[in-house]
C-alpha positions as CSV (number, residue, x, y, z in Angstrom):
1,M,67.2,120.9,72.7
2,K,69.1,120.8,76.0
3,I,72.4,119.6,75.4
4,K,73.7,117.2,78.3
5,Q,76.6,118.0,80.2
6,A,79.3,115.8,79.7
7,L,79.6,114.8,83.7
8,L,76.2,114.0,83.3
9,K,76.3,111.2,80.6
10,S,76.5,107.5,81.8
11,L,79.4,106.0,81.1
12,E,80.5,102.1,80.7
13,V,83.4,100.8,83.2
14,G,83.7,97.0,82.8
15,D,80.2,95.1,83.1
16,L,79.1,98.2,85.2
17,T,77.4,101.1,83.9
18,L,77.4,104.3,85.8
19,K,74.8,106.9,85.6
20,N,76.9,109.5,85.5
21,R,80.5,110.9,85.4
22,V,80.8,112.8,88.4
23,W,82.6,109.9,90.7
24,M,82.9,110.7,94.6
25,A,86.8,110.8,95.2
26,P,88.3,109.0,97.9
27,M,88.7,110.8,101.4
28,T,89.9,109.9,104.6
29,R,87.0,111.5,107.0
30,S,88.8,109.5,110.7
31,R,85.3,108.3,111.6
32,A,86.2,104.7,112.3
33,A,86.6,105.2,116.1
34,N,86.5,102.1,117.6
35,S,88.9,99.3,118.5
36,E,88.2,96.9,115.7
37,N,88.8,99.8,112.6
38,K,85.7,98.8,111.0
39,V,82.6,101.1,109.7
40,F,79.5,101.4,111.4
41,E,75.9,102.9,110.7
42,L,77.1,106.5,110.5
43,H,79.2,105.4,107.5
44,E,76.1,103.7,106.2
45,E,74.8,107.0,106.0
46,Y,77.3,109.0,105.1
47,Y,77.6,106.6,101.9
48,R,73.7,106.4,101.1
49,Q,73.2,110.3,101.0
50,R,76.2,110.6,98.1
51,A,74.7,107.3,96.2
52,S,74.2,109.7,92.9
53,A,77.8,109.6,92.3
54,G,78.7,107.8,89.2
55,L,80.7,105.9,91.6
56,I,82.0,106.2,94.9
57,I,85.6,105.5,95.9
58,T,85.6,104.6,99.7
59,E,88.1,106.2,101.8
60,G,91.6,104.4,102.3
61,S,91.1,101.1,103.6
62,Q,93.8,98.8,105.8
63,V,94.8,95.6,104.2
64,S,96.4,94.6,107.0
65,P,96.9,95.8,110.5
66,Q,100.5,96.5,109.4
67,A,99.1,99.2,106.4
68,V,97.5,101.2,109.4
69,G,99.4,104.9,109.7
70,Y,96.3,106.7,110.5
71,I,93.9,107.2,113.3
72,N,90.5,105.7,113.1
73,T,90.2,104.5,109.9
74,P,88.5,101.6,108.7
75,G,90.2,97.8,107.5
76,I,88.8,95.5,105.0
77,Y,90.9,92.5,106.8
78,S,89.2,91.0,109.3
79,K,85.9,89.5,109.5
80,A,83.9,91.5,111.7
81,Q,85.3,94.3,109.1
82,T,83.8,92.6,106.2
83,E,80.8,92.3,107.8
84,A,80.7,96.0,108.5
85,W,81.2,97.0,105.0
86,K,78.3,94.8,103.9
87,G,76.1,97.4,105.6
88,V,77.4,99.7,103.7
89,T,77.3,98.3,100.4
90,K,73.7,97.5,100.9
91,A,72.9,101.2,101.3
92,V,74.4,102.0,98.2
93,H,72.6,99.7,96.5
94,E,69.5,100.6,97.7
95,E,69.7,103.9,96.2
96,G,71.1,102.9,92.8
97,G,74.8,103.8,93.0
98,H,78.0,102.0,92.8
99,I,80.7,101.3,95.2
100,F,84.4,101.0,95.2
101,I,86.9,100.1,98.1
102,Q,89.8,101.7,97.9
103,L,93.1,98.9,99.3
104,W,95.3,101.0,101.4
105,H,98.9,100.4,103.0
106,V,100.6,103.7,104.2
107,G,103.9,101.9,104.7
108,R,106.9,104.4,106.1
109,M,104.1,107.2,106.7
110,S,103.0,105.3,109.5
111,H,104.4,105.5,113.1
112,P,105.9,102.6,115.7
113,D,102.5,103.5,118.1
114,F,100.6,101.9,116.0
115,H,102.2,99.0,115.5
116,N,103.3,98.0,119.1
117,G,106.5,99.6,119.0
118,E,108.3,97.6,115.8
119,L,109.1,99.9,113.1
120,P,106.5,100.6,109.9
121,L,107.6,98.8,106.6
122,S,108.4,100.1,103.4
123,A,110.3,99.9,100.3
124,S,113.7,100.7,102.1
125,A,115.0,102.0,105.2
126,T,114.2,105.5,105.3
127,N,111.9,108.5,106.4
128,P,110.1,110.5,104.6
129,N,110.6,113.2,107.6
130,S,107.0,114.0,107.8
131,K,104.5,113.8,110.5
132,S,102.2,110.9,111.5
133,Y,98.8,111.6,113.4
134,T,99.1,108.9,116.1
135,P,96.7,108.4,118.9
136,E,98.8,110.5,121.1
137,G,98.8,113.0,118.0
138,F,101.2,114.3,115.9
139,K,104.7,112.5,116.0
140,E,107.7,112.5,113.7
141,T,108.2,109.9,111.4
142,V,111.3,107.4,111.9
143,D,113.2,105.2,109.5
144,A,111.4,102.3,108.5
145,K,112.4,99.2,108.4
146,E,113.2,97.7,104.7
147,M,110.8,94.7,103.9
148,T,112.1,91.0,103.4
149,L,111.2,89.5,100.5
150,E,109.0,87.4,102.6
151,E,107.2,90.8,103.9
152,I,106.9,91.6,100.3
153,K,104.9,88.2,99.6
154,A,102.6,88.4,102.4
155,T,101.9,92.1,101.7
156,I,101.0,90.7,97.8
157,Q,98.9,88.7,99.8
158,D,97.2,90.9,102.3
159,F,95.7,92.9,99.2
160,K,94.5,89.8,97.6
161,N,92.8,88.5,100.6
162,A,91.3,92.3,101.1
163,A,90.1,92.1,97.5
164,K,88.4,88.6,98.0
165,N,86.9,90.1,101.3
166,A,85.5,93.6,99.4
167,M,84.2,90.7,96.9
168,E,82.2,89.1,100.2
169,A,80.9,92.7,101.3
170,G,79.3,92.6,97.6
171,L,81.5,96.2,96.7
172,D,81.1,96.6,93.2
173,G,85.1,96.7,92.9
174,V,88.6,97.9,94.3
175,E,91.3,100.6,94.0
176,I,94.3,100.3,94.6
177,H,95.7,103.2,96.2
178,S,99.5,103.7,94.9
179,S,100.1,106.8,94.7
180,N,100.4,110.2,97.3
181,G,103.6,108.9,99.1
182,Y,102.3,105.6,100.3
183,L,104.0,102.1,99.8
184,F,103.6,101.1,96.4
185,H,104.7,105.1,95.7
186,Q,107.9,104.5,98.0
187,F,108.8,101.6,95.7
188,F,108.5,103.4,92.7
189,N,110.6,106.3,93.6
190,G,114.6,106.4,93.7
191,T,114.9,108.7,96.6
192,S,112.8,105.9,98.6
193,N,114.0,102.6,97.4
194,F,117.7,102.0,97.3
195,R,116.9,98.0,97.2
196,T,119.5,95.6,94.9
197,D,117.4,92.3,94.3
198,E,114.4,92.3,91.8
199,Y,112.2,95.4,93.7
200,G,114.7,97.8,93.2
201,G,117.4,99.2,90.6
202,S,115.7,99.3,87.1
203,I,112.2,101.1,86.7
204,E,110.8,97.4,85.8
205,N,112.1,96.3,89.3
206,K,110.9,99.0,91.2
207,S,107.3,98.5,89.9
208,R,107.2,94.8,90.3
209,I,105.3,95.2,93.4
210,L,102.7,96.7,91.8
211,F,101.6,94.3,89.0
212,D,102.3,91.1,91.2
213,V,99.5,92.8,93.6
214,I,96.9,93.4,90.2
215,D,98.0,89.6,89.4
216,A,97.1,88.3,92.8
217,I,93.9,90.6,93.0
218,K,92.6,89.5,89.7
219,E,92.7,85.6,91.1
220,V,89.7,86.5,93.4
221,M,87.7,89.0,91.2
222,P,87.3,90.3,87.9
223,E,89.9,92.3,86.2
224,N,87.5,94.6,85.2
225,R,86.5,95.6,88.8
226,I,90.1,96.5,89.6
227,G,91.0,100.2,89.5
228,L,94.2,101.9,90.1
229,R,95.5,105.2,91.4
230,L,98.2,107.1,90.7
231,N,99.9,110.5,91.4
232,P,103.2,110.8,88.5
233,S,103.8,114.6,89.7
234,L,103.8,114.3,94.0
235,N,106.6,116.4,94.9
236,G,107.5,118.2,98.2
237,V,104.7,115.7,100.8
238,F,103.9,112.7,102.0
239,G,107.5,112.6,102.0
240,M,108.2,112.1,98.3
241,T,111.0,114.2,95.9
242,M,110.8,114.0,92.3
243,D,114.0,112.6,90.4
244,E,114.8,112.2,86.8
245,D,113.3,108.5,86.4
246,T,109.9,109.6,88.4
247,I,108.1,110.5,84.8
248,P,109.9,108.0,82.9
249,T,108.6,105.2,85.7
250,F,105.2,106.1,85.4
251,D,105.3,106.1,81.7
252,Y,106.4,102.6,81.8
253,I,104.0,101.8,84.8
254,I,100.7,103.4,82.4
255,N,101.8,101.9,79.4
256,K,102.2,98.5,80.8
257,L,98.7,99.0,82.2
258,N,96.9,98.7,79.1
259,D,98.4,94.8,79.4
260,Y,95.2,94.4,82.0
261,D,91.6,94.7,81.5
262,L,91.0,97.3,84.5
263,A,88.2,98.8,85.4
264,Y,90.1,102.1,84.9
265,L,93.0,104.3,86.1
266,H,92.3,107.3,88.3
267,L,95.1,110.0,87.9
268,S,96.2,113.1,90.1
269,E,96.8,116.6,88.8
270,P,99.3,118.1,90.5
271,F,98.8,119.5,93.8
272,T,102.1,120.9,94.9
273,D,104.4,123.3,92.8
274,V,106.5,121.5,90.1
275,S,106.5,124.3,88.0
276,E,110.7,124.2,88.4
277,I,111.2,120.9,87.4
278,P,111.9,120.6,83.6
279,F,110.8,117.4,83.2
280,A,107.3,117.1,85.6
281,E,104.3,116.9,82.9
282,Q,102.2,119.7,84.2
283,H,99.0,118.4,82.5
284,I,98.6,114.8,84.0
285,A,95.1,114.2,81.8
286,K,97.0,115.4,78.9
287,R,100.0,113.3,78.8
288,Y,98.6,110.4,80.0
289,R,95.4,110.0,78.1
290,P,97.3,109.2,74.6
291,I,99.5,106.6,76.5
292,F,96.4,104.7,78.4
293,K,93.9,103.0,76.2
294,G,91.1,102.6,79.2
295,T,89.0,104.3,81.0
296,L,90.8,107.4,82.4
297,V,89.3,109.3,85.6
298,I,91.0,112.5,86.5
299,N,90.8,114.3,90.3
300,S,92.1,117.3,92.2
301,E,90.9,120.6,92.7
302,F,88.1,120.0,89.3
303,D,85.1,122.4,89.9
304,Q,81.7,122.0,86.9
305,E,82.9,123.9,84.6
306,K,86.5,122.5,84.3
307,G,85.3,118.5,84.9
308,N,83.1,119.3,82.0
309,K,85.7,120.7,80.0
310,V,88.0,118.0,80.3
311,I,85.7,115.4,79.5
312,E,84.5,117.3,76.3
313,E,88.2,117.8,75.0
314,G,89.0,114.0,75.6
315,F,91.4,113.9,78.1
316,A,89.5,112.2,80.3
317,D,86.4,109.9,80.9
318,A,85.3,110.8,84.4
319,V,86.5,113.2,87.1
320,A,86.6,112.5,91.0
321,F,85.6,115.4,93.1
322,G,86.4,115.2,96.5
323,K,85.6,118.3,99.0
324,P,82.5,119.3,96.9
325,F,81.0,115.7,97.8
326,I,81.8,116.6,101.7
327,S,79.3,119.2,101.6
328,N,77.2,118.8,98.6
329,P,76.1,115.0,99.3
330,D,73.9,115.5,95.5
331,L,76.8,116.7,93.8
332,P,75.3,115.5,90.3
333,E,72.1,116.6,91.2
334,R,73.3,120.2,91.7
335,F,75.2,120.7,88.6
336,A,72.2,119.1,86.6
337,Q,70.4,122.6,88.0
338,N,73.3,124.6,87.6
339,A,72.9,125.0,91.5
340,P,75.2,126.5,93.8
341,L,77.6,124.0,96.1
342,A,77.6,124.3,99.7
343,D,80.9,125.2,101.5
344,W,82.2,122.7,103.3
345,D,83.9,123.2,106.4
346,K,87.6,121.8,107.0
347,D,87.6,122.3,110.9
348,T,85.6,118.8,110.7
349,F,87.1,116.7,108.2
350,Y,88.4,114.3,110.4
351,T,86.7,114.8,113.5
352,P,84.1,112.5,115.1
353,G,80.7,112.5,114.9
354,E,77.7,113.4,112.4
355,K,78.9,117.1,112.5
356,G,80.4,117.9,109.2
357,Y,79.7,114.2,108.1
358,T,76.2,113.2,107.2
359,D,74.8,116.6,108.7
360,Y,74.9,118.6,105.2
361,P,71.9,118.7,103.4
362,S,71.0,118.1,99.9
363,L,69.5,120.4,97.6
364,K,66.2,119.7,98.2
365,E,66.7,119.7,101.9
366,A,68.1,122.8,102.0
367,E,64.7,124.3,100.1
368,V,62.5,122.9,102.4
369,S,64.0,124.5,105.4
């Protein structure tokens, strides 16, 4: 009798039964090329093609105009955007899939060009010393504006409203994007948060905004439909620098998440070199599996073999795949058949149109052609 691969076993997540543990990771694809920053028919086809994933986590979607930091990325704050997402949801559900939307605020990783000349917002008036891809091309980032308490409260409300819109659009849940150097991560990190009020200083204070957002969102949707993404060991990119409080801060956050009945926690393994930082944990799944009691999803540079292994060893419940899903829309089927994977074209990751987006054939289509 053939033993079913760990990746292909079903999984209970909250009140959802997912058909496998091959999840589609959130990936910015820069196809929302319109004035309203909304998805359209091309996105419906893209996500429909990939509906065999156990769970699709959409590209990051802005919760407000202030949250924008990249060109041609969709939002979920307006009525038009909410209506547009209904088409994506319908397409995925017709194929028997499940889909969560990733809620996004980039904070200081933005540029005044996106905000009518106004400064982007962040925990403190700091500069990530990075580059922002604006409508006029790459530009140097600037010193952000330190958020007032009123702006923090408004942002919490923005996430709540975005979650409410997601439910109206028929999405199965939301993932709070609290990693990769974006707004929440900027609050967590001692090199970007110099506040002295209730959102700065201690580990508890620096992480407060995240739990305020979770508490707000669960007022408008089931708690077990809320996911969360963290990258504890990000270092050297997106303006992030690890310090002696980094790992203790994430230890605190992830332990406190056990107070909630979340859908899942989505962790990224290091994709930067942290080998020279003695307090950095190189095996994120291994470190946090004993701490977090809920569904744990791991991501970054996994293939079929490594994905099966991390689940079999008990360090994760599912694996989120990124680039393999770009060029292999039927990735779970390819894993089931142990079929070779198609290569992706990195030159079309962020370009408009169908090329490199909806024109990758499924295994069945490739065999016919």
